[in-house]
C-alpha positions as CSV (number, residue, x, y, z in Angstrom):
1,M,107.1,206.7,125.9
2,V,108.2,210.5,125.3
3,V,107.9,213.5,128.0
4,L,106.5,216.5,126.3
5,T,106.6,220.0,127.1
6,A,103.4,222.0,127.9
7,G,104.1,223.7,124.5
8,Q,104.5,220.3,122.6
9,V,101.5,219.2,124.1
10,R,99.2,221.8,123.0
11,A,100.8,221.5,119.4
12,W,99.9,217.8,119.7
13,D,96.4,218.6,120.6
14,Q,95.8,220.7,117.4
15,F,97.7,218.4,114.9
16,T,95.2,216.1,116.4
17,I,92.2,218.3,115.5
18,V,93.4,219.4,112.0
19,H,94.7,215.3,110.8
20,E,92.3,213.3,112.6
21,P,90.4,215.5,112.0
22,V,88.4,216.1,115.0
23,S,86.9,219.1,116.7
24,S,88.4,220.6,119.8
25,I,85.2,220.4,121.6
26,D,85.0,216.6,120.6
27,L,88.3,216.0,121.6
28,M,87.9,217.4,125.3
29,E,84.6,215.3,125.0
30,R,86.7,212.3,124.6
31,A,89.6,213.1,127.2
32,A,86.8,213.9,129.9
33,Q,85.1,210.3,129.1
34,R,88.5,208.7,129.1
35,C,88.8,210.2,132.5
36,V,85.5,208.7,133.5
37,D,86.1,205.2,132.6
38,W,89.1,205.1,134.4
39,M,87.1,205.9,137.6
40,E,84.5,203.6,137.0
41,A,87.2,200.9,136.3
42,R,88.7,201.3,139.6
43,K,85.2,201.9,141.3
44,I,85.8,205.3,142.2
45,I,82.8,206.4,140.5
46,Q,80.8,204.7,143.4
47,Q,82.4,208.0,146.0
48,E,79.6,209.2,147.6
49,Q,79.4,212.7,146.2
50,F,82.0,214.8,144.0
51,Y,82.9,218.6,144.0
52,I,84.2,219.4,140.5
53,F,86.3,222.8,140.8
54,C,87.0,224.4,137.8
55,G,89.0,227.4,135.9
56,K,87.5,229.0,132.8
57,G,89.8,227.5,130.5
58,N,89.8,224.4,128.8
59,N,91.0,222.3,131.3
60,G,87.8,224.0,133.8
61,G,85.7,222.9,130.1
62,D,87.3,219.2,131.1
63,G,85.6,219.4,134.7
64,L,82.2,220.8,133.4
65,V,82.4,217.6,130.9
66,I,83.3,215.4,133.6
67,A,80.6,216.7,135.9
68,R,77.8,216.3,133.1
69,L,78.9,212.1,132.7
70,L,79.1,211.5,136.0
71,H,75.2,212.7,136.6
72,E,74.5,210.7,133.5
73,K,75.7,207.7,135.8
74,N,73.2,209.3,138.5
75,R,76.7,210.4,140.8
76,P,75.9,213.4,142.9
77,V,77.8,216.3,141.3
78,D,78.5,219.6,142.4
79,V,80.2,222.5,140.2
80,F,82.4,225.2,141.6
81,I,83.9,227.7,139.1
82,L,86.1,230.6,140.3
83,E,85.2,233.7,138.7
84,F,87.5,236.2,137.8
85,G,84.5,238.5,136.0
86,Q,85.6,237.5,132.2
87,L,84.2,234.6,129.8
88,G,85.8,231.3,129.4
89,T,87.3,229.6,126.2
90,P,84.6,228.7,123.6
91,D,84.6,225.2,124.6
92,F,84.3,226.3,128.2
93,Q,80.9,228.0,127.1
94,H,80.0,225.1,125.3
95,N,80.1,223.0,128.1
96,L,78.6,225.2,130.7
97,Q,75.3,225.8,128.4
98,L,75.2,222.0,128.8
99,L,75.6,221.5,132.2
100,H,73.0,224.3,132.9
101,N,69.9,222.0,130.8
102,L,70.7,219.6,133.8
103,P,69.8,219.3,137.3
104,V,73.8,219.7,138.5
105,N,74.1,222.0,141.3
106,I,76.7,224.7,140.0
107,H,78.2,227.6,142.5
108,F,79.8,230.6,141.1
109,L,82.9,231.5,143.2
110,Q,82.8,234.9,143.5
111,P,85.3,237.5,144.7
112,G,85.0,238.0,148.4
113,I,82.0,235.1,149.3
114,P,83.7,232.4,151.7
115,L,84.8,229.0,150.1
116,P,82.7,226.3,150.5
117,V,82.9,224.1,153.1
118,I,83.7,220.4,152.2
119,P,82.6,217.4,153.5
120,E,84.3,214.7,154.7
121,S,82.4,212.2,152.0
122,V,83.8,214.3,149.2
123,L,86.1,214.0,146.8
124,I,87.3,216.4,144.8
125,I,88.1,216.7,141.2
126,D,90.7,219.8,140.1
127,A,90.4,220.9,137.1
128,L,91.1,224.8,137.5
129,I,93.9,225.4,135.7
130,G,96.1,222.4,134.5
131,T,98.9,222.4,132.0
132,G,98.8,225.9,131.8
133,M,100.5,227.7,134.2
134,N,103.6,229.5,133.8
135,K,103.7,231.7,136.6
136,P,102.9,231.2,140.4
137,V,99.5,231.2,141.2
138,E,97.9,234.2,143.7
139,G,95.3,235.9,145.1
140,R,91.9,234.1,145.0
141,M,93.4,231.2,142.9
142,S,96.2,230.6,145.9
143,E,93.4,230.8,148.5
144,L,91.5,228.1,146.5
145,I,94.2,225.4,146.0
146,N,95.5,226.3,149.6
147,H,91.6,225.5,151.4
148,L,91.4,222.2,148.7
149,N,94.7,221.3,150.7
150,V,93.6,221.7,153.9
151,S,90.7,220.1,153.7
152,G,92.3,216.7,153.9
153,N,89.7,215.1,151.2
154,P,91.2,213.0,148.4
155,I,92.0,215.0,144.9
156,I,92.3,213.6,141.6
157,S,93.9,216.1,139.3
158,I,92.9,216.3,135.9
159,D,95.7,216.4,133.5
160,L,98.3,218.0,136.0
161,P,97.6,219.8,139.7
162,S,96.6,223.3,139.6
163,G,99.6,225.7,140.1
164,L,102.2,222.9,138.8
165,F,104.7,224.3,136.1
166,T,104.5,221.6,133.6
167,D,108.1,222.0,132.6
168,E,109.9,222.2,135.7
169,S,109.7,222.6,139.7
170,C,107.1,224.8,140.9
171,I,109.0,224.9,144.6
172,P,108.2,227.7,146.3
173,A,104.7,228.2,144.5
174,D,101.0,227.0,145.8
175,A,99.9,224.0,143.8
176,I,97.2,221.6,144.8
177,K,98.4,218.3,146.3
178,A,96.8,215.6,144.3
179,S,96.2,211.8,145.6
180,I,96.0,210.6,141.9
181,T,97.0,212.7,138.7
182,L,95.3,211.9,135.7
183,S,97.3,213.4,132.6
184,F,96.5,213.0,129.3
185,Q,98.5,210.9,126.6
186,C,102.1,211.5,128.0
187,Y,104.2,212.5,131.1
188,K,105.2,216.0,131.3
189,P,108.6,217.4,132.7
190,A,107.0,218.4,136.4
191,L,105.6,215.1,137.1
192,M,109.1,213.4,136.7
193,L,110.7,215.7,139.3
194,A,110.9,214.3,143.0
195,E,110.2,217.9,144.1
196,N,106.8,217.9,143.1
197,A,105.9,214.4,144.3
198,A,103.8,215.9,147.0
199,A,101.3,217.9,144.3
200,F,100.8,214.8,141.7
201,G,100.7,211.9,144.0
202,A,100.1,208.9,141.9
203,V,100.0,209.7,138.2
204,H,98.1,207.5,135.5
205,I,98.4,208.3,131.9
206,I,95.3,208.6,129.7
207,D,95.1,207.6,126.3
208,I,93.1,210.1,124.5
209,D,94.1,208.7,121.1
210,L,95.8,211.9,120.1
211,D,97.2,211.3,116.5
212,P,100.8,209.2,116.6
213,K,102.3,210.8,113.7
214,Y,102.6,214.0,115.3
215,L,105.4,212.8,117.0
216,N,107.5,212.1,114.1
217,T,107.1,215.9,113.1
218,I,109.3,216.9,116.3
219,Q,112.0,216.8,118.1
220,T,112.0,215.2,121.3
221,Q,114.1,216.8,124.4
222,F,113.2,214.1,127.0
223,D,112.3,210.4,126.7
224,L,111.6,207.9,129.4
225,V,114.0,204.7,129.1
226,D,111.5,201.8,130.0
227,Q,111.6,197.9,130.2
228,Q,110.7,197.9,126.5
229,L,113.8,200.1,125.5
230,A,116.0,197.9,127.7
231,S,115.0,194.9,126.3
232,S,115.8,196.2,123.1
233,I,119.7,196.8,124.2
234,S,120.3,193.9,125.9
235,G,122.2,191.3,123.5
236,I,122.0,187.7,123.6
237,R,125.1,185.9,124.7
238,N,126.9,184.1,121.9
239,P,126.9,180.5,123.0
240,F,130.7,179.7,121.9
241,A,132.1,183.0,123.5
242,H,135.0,183.0,126.2
243,K,136.0,185.2,128.7
244,G,138.1,187.7,126.4
245,N,135.1,188.1,124.0
246,F,133.3,190.2,127.2
247,G,136.1,192.6,128.1
248,H,138.5,193.2,130.5
249,A,137.3,196.2,133.3
250,L,140.0,198.1,135.5
251,L,138.6,199.2,138.9
252,L,139.7,201.8,141.3
253,A,138.2,201.5,144.3
254,G,138.5,201.5,148.2
255,S,140.7,202.9,150.7
256,K,141.3,202.4,154.0
257,G,137.5,201.8,155.8
258,K,135.7,201.8,152.6
259,M,136.8,198.4,150.8
260,G,133.6,197.9,151.1
261,A,132.8,200.2,148.3
262,A,135.1,198.4,146.2
263,I,133.7,194.9,147.0
264,L,129.9,196.2,145.8
265,A,131.3,197.5,142.5
266,A,133.5,194.8,141.5
267,K,130.6,192.1,141.9
268,A,128.5,194.0,139.7
269,V,130.9,194.7,137.4
270,L,131.1,190.9,136.7
271,R,127.5,190.3,137.5
272,S,126.7,192.7,134.6
273,G,128.6,189.9,132.1
274,A,132.3,191.5,132.0
275,G,134.8,188.7,131.2
276,L,137.5,189.7,133.4
277,L,138.0,192.4,136.1
278,S,141.2,193.9,137.8
279,C,140.9,196.1,140.7
280,L,143.5,198.8,141.7
281,V,143.4,198.8,145.5
282,P,145.5,200.3,148.5
283,Q,147.7,197.4,150.1
284,Q,145.6,197.4,153.3
285,G,142.4,196.2,151.2
286,I,144.2,193.6,149.1
287,S,143.3,190.9,151.7
288,I,139.8,192.0,152.3
289,L,139.0,192.2,148.5
290,Q,141.0,188.6,147.8
291,S,139.1,186.9,150.5
292,S,135.5,188.8,149.7
293,F,135.4,188.3,146.0
294,P,138.2,185.7,144.6
295,E,136.6,186.5,140.9
296,A,138.5,189.6,141.1
297,M,142.3,190.1,140.3
298,V,144.0,192.7,142.4
299,I,146.8,195.1,141.7
300,V,147.9,197.3,144.4
301,A,148.8,201.1,144.4
302,G,149.9,202.9,147.7
303,D,149.2,202.0,151.6
304,E,145.6,203.1,152.8
305,Y,145.1,205.1,149.9
306,L,145.1,204.9,146.3
307,S,148.5,206.6,145.2
308,G,152.2,206.2,143.3
309,V,152.0,205.1,139.7
310,L,149.3,203.5,137.8
311,P,149.8,200.0,136.0
312,C,149.8,199.8,132.5
313,L,146.3,200.5,130.8
314,D,146.9,199.0,127.3
315,G,144.5,196.1,127.3
316,Y,141.6,197.5,129.5
317,K,138.4,197.7,127.8
318,T,137.3,200.5,129.9
319,I,137.8,201.6,133.5
320,G,135.6,202.6,136.5
321,C,136.5,205.1,139.1
322,G,135.6,206.2,142.4
323,P,133.9,203.7,145.4
324,G,135.5,204.3,148.6
325,I,138.2,205.7,147.2
326,G,138.5,209.2,149.1
327,T,139.9,212.3,148.1
328,N,143.7,212.2,149.6
329,E,146.0,214.6,147.4
330,N,147.9,211.7,146.5
331,T,144.6,210.0,145.2
332,A,144.0,212.9,143.4
333,A,147.3,212.8,141.6
334,L,146.3,209.7,140.4
335,I,143.0,210.3,139.2
336,D,144.8,213.5,137.3
337,E,147.1,210.8,135.5
338,L,144.4,208.2,134.9
339,I,142.1,210.5,132.7
340,T,144.9,212.3,131.1
341,N,146.3,209.2,130.3
342,Y,143.5,207.0,129.3
343,H,141.5,207.9,125.8
344,Q,138.7,205.6,126.2
345,P,134.9,206.2,127.7
346,M,135.0,205.2,131.2
347,V,132.8,205.6,134.6
348,L,133.4,208.4,137.1
349,D,131.5,208.3,140.2
350,A,131.7,209.0,144.1
351,D,134.9,210.6,145.1
352,A,136.2,210.4,142.0
353,I,133.6,213.3,141.3
354,N,134.5,215.5,144.5
355,I,138.0,215.2,143.2
356,I,137.3,216.7,139.7
357,S,135.5,219.1,141.8
358,L,138.2,220.1,143.5
359,H,140.1,220.3,140.8
360,P,137.9,221.5,138.1
361,E,140.6,221.7,135.7
362,M,140.4,218.2,135.6
363,L,137.0,218.1,133.6
364,H,138.2,219.0,130.1
365,K,140.6,215.8,130.6
366,I,137.8,213.6,131.1
367,P,137.5,211.2,127.7
368,P,134.6,212.2,125.4
369,F,131.4,209.9,126.4
370,S,132.5,208.4,130.1
371,I,129.8,208.5,131.7
372,I,129.5,210.8,135.9
373,T,126.9,209.3,138.3
374,P,126.9,211.9,140.7
375,H,124.3,212.2,143.3
376,P,122.7,215.8,143.9
377,K,125.2,216.7,146.1
378,E,128.1,215.6,144.4
379,F,126.6,217.3,141.5
380,E,126.3,220.8,142.9
381,R,130.2,220.5,144.3
382,L,130.6,220.3,140.8
383,V,128.3,222.7,139.1
384,G,127.1,225.1,142.1
385,S,124.2,225.4,144.1
386,C,120.8,224.3,142.4
387,P,117.8,225.4,144.2
388,R,115.1,223.8,142.5
389,E,115.2,220.3,140.7
390,S,114.6,221.5,137.7
391,D,117.6,223.9,137.5
392,R,119.5,220.6,138.4
393,L,118.5,218.8,135.4
394,K,119.3,222.0,133.0
395,K,122.8,221.9,134.5
396,A,123.3,218.4,133.9
397,M,122.1,219.0,130.2
398,E,124.8,221.8,130.4
399,L,127.6,219.8,131.6
400,A,126.9,217.1,129.2
401,R,126.9,219.4,126.1
402,K,130.0,221.2,127.1
403,Y,132.3,218.3,128.0
404,Q,130.7,215.8,125.7
405,V,130.3,213.3,129.1
406,I,127.0,211.6,129.6
407,V,125.4,212.7,133.2
408,V,123.6,210.4,135.3
409,L,121.6,212.4,137.9
410,K,120.9,209.4,140.3
411,G,117.3,209.5,142.0
412,H,113.9,208.1,142.2
413,R,113.5,208.9,138.6
414,S,117.5,209.1,137.3
415,F,118.1,211.8,134.5
416,I,120.4,210.9,131.9
417,A,122.0,213.8,130.2
418,M,123.3,213.1,126.6
419,P,126.2,215.1,124.8
420,G,124.2,215.5,121.8
421,G,121.2,217.3,124.1
422,K,118.9,214.4,124.5
423,A,117.9,213.4,127.9
424,W,116.3,210.3,129.5
425,F,114.7,209.9,132.9
426,N,114.7,206.4,134.0
427,T,111.2,204.4,135.2
428,S,112.9,201.2,137.2
429,G,113.6,201.3,140.5
430,N,112.0,202.1,144.4
431,A,112.6,203.6,147.3
432,S,114.3,200.3,148.8
433,M,117.5,201.7,147.2
434,A,117.8,204.2,149.1
435,K,120.6,202.8,151.1
436,G,124.2,203.2,151.1
437,G,126.2,201.3,148.3
438,S,123.4,201.6,145.6
439,G,125.1,203.9,143.6
440,D,128.4,201.4,144.1
441,V,126.6,199.0,142.4
442,L,125.6,201.3,139.9
443,T,129.2,202.3,138.9
444,G,130.0,198.1,138.4
445,I,127.2,197.6,136.7
446,L,128.0,200.2,133.9
447,T,131.4,199.4,134.0
448,G,130.7,195.9,133.4
449,L,128.5,196.8,130.2
450,L,131.1,199.0,128.8
451,A,134.0,196.6,129.6
452,R,131.2,194.0,127.3
453,G,131.4,196.0,124.4
454,Y,128.0,197.9,124.7
455,S,127.9,201.9,123.7
456,P,128.3,204.4,126.6
457,E,124.7,205.2,125.2
458,Q,123.6,201.6,125.2
459,S,125.5,201.1,128.5
460,V,123.7,203.7,130.3
461,L,120.6,203.1,129.2
462,L,120.5,199.5,130.0
463,G,122.5,199.7,132.6
464,V,120.4,202.3,134.8
465,F,117.1,200.5,134.2
466,L,118.8,197.3,134.6
467,H,120.2,198.7,138.2
468,G,116.4,200.0,139.3
469,L,115.2,196.6,138.0
470,A,117.4,194.4,140.1
471,G,116.3,196.9,143.0
472,E,112.8,196.0,142.2
473,L,113.1,192.1,142.6
474,A,115.1,192.9,145.7
475,S,112.4,194.5,147.4
476,E,110.1,191.8,146.2
477,E,112.1,189.8,148.1
478,Y,113.2,191.4,151.3
479,G,110.8,194.5,151.1
480,M,111.2,198.4,151.0
481,E,113.1,198.4,154.2
482,S,115.4,195.7,154.2
483,V,116.9,195.7,151.0
484,L,120.7,195.9,151.0
485,A,123.1,197.0,148.2
486,S,124.6,193.4,148.4
487,D,120.6,192.2,147.3
488,I,120.3,194.4,144.5
489,I,123.8,192.8,143.0
490,Q,122.2,188.8,143.8
491,N,119.4,190.2,141.5
492,I,121.2,191.3,138.8
493,G,120.9,188.3,137.1
494,K,117.2,188.0,137.5
495,A,116.6,191.6,135.9
496,F,118.6,190.1,132.9
497,I,116.6,187.1,132.8
498,K,113.5,189.6,132.9
499,L,114.3,191.7,129.9
500,S,115.9,188.3,127.6
501,L,111.8,187.3,128.2
502,V,110.5,190.4,127.3
503,N,113.0,190.5,124.2
504,S,111.5,186.7,123.3
505,V,108.3,187.7,123.2
506,N,108.8,191.2,121.5
507,H,110.8,188.8,118.6
508,A,108.2,186.3,118.2
509,S,105.5,189.1,117.7
């Protein structure tokens, strides 16, 4: 599924109107009917009382149609129209006239009059602005939005919570805090941002049958990584293959007191299907790693921290680097030597990113199409302060293009910026993964997939989804609060199985 900007969504509406063809008023009717159908299927329509708040644009027109359809189902509805002393859009005016012919209470919220008291039994439907916002709300609109928010009543927003910017973070502007958002046809960038989560609540995409041929006419900037995509990338293992067919990975990880990160990443490399793994660790970590994970081979560099001379890098299909290595200057020198002398795509995470942020000249040395996986603070150390989440996404895309690397901004909807300008939001994972060590597991998964021969783009799309899916499966077993990073590793195999089952169904059909 694509993620479209406000301009692209409006263009899709117009494309459908021209090519279906369908009138704009009938398209509005269709959208409202689908919203009512959705509420009816979930028994929300049995609500005791509906208050529908409308602006005078087409989002308000959607609200008027919903009011009429609810009335036809004998549901009690009051409509509140925010007055600005000007006519609404033609479709709004048409639906207002239809509503005037029915015994529905219509209230015009004139400037200066008190805003309505909202009883506890009321469900609010927000149809004030929708996707039409490009500047912060103010004045009477801001007053009304805050009035609805403090009421404590559940709110369903139509298409987008009023006040929310479609394409970016709205912080610190006022916006409706919806319990549910019924968004038409596709996700919008605002619905993928954690900063906006308090505004959009639970998101449900309502299919209003916009003409799918429109998507062939545009270049989408954002897309979603979902189970179908991940399944299409995940290949079937050759039954006659041997360990040499699945690559030999090198992992630089660990330091005194942080060998756990090395073990987590190492286990994830092999659980992801790599054939062989060598771990470069300091002397004090060798016994820990070999006793904890005998499947990995070990090479020593340094005593408490990684330092000294790199081993020969020939023969390694890829390299993962960063978990638990610290930022010691001798370690930094080793990382500089690594990215100077290894020319294949690699994975850089955690302290490898922190080292590069302290030595920004290293950015130019990173092999093209390498994958860097910062969390928000690590990313800001690289690129500077990002006051809003949408600023962070823009800088990630700039960094990916400038240095020809793949940037994975880790989070609930991990953001993947490709060197060619395309970006993806991941749809797997949940809050159970918000725990130390989860990022080390992702590093291992990505390293393992690169070692197996997946392209960097395939590795990151499959790997990020696989990581989240393994977390979901772990939470089913242990609960949201109790999942450990090692539980995610234990579920990588189950995640592969789930993807392979989807793949089998797709091939059969």
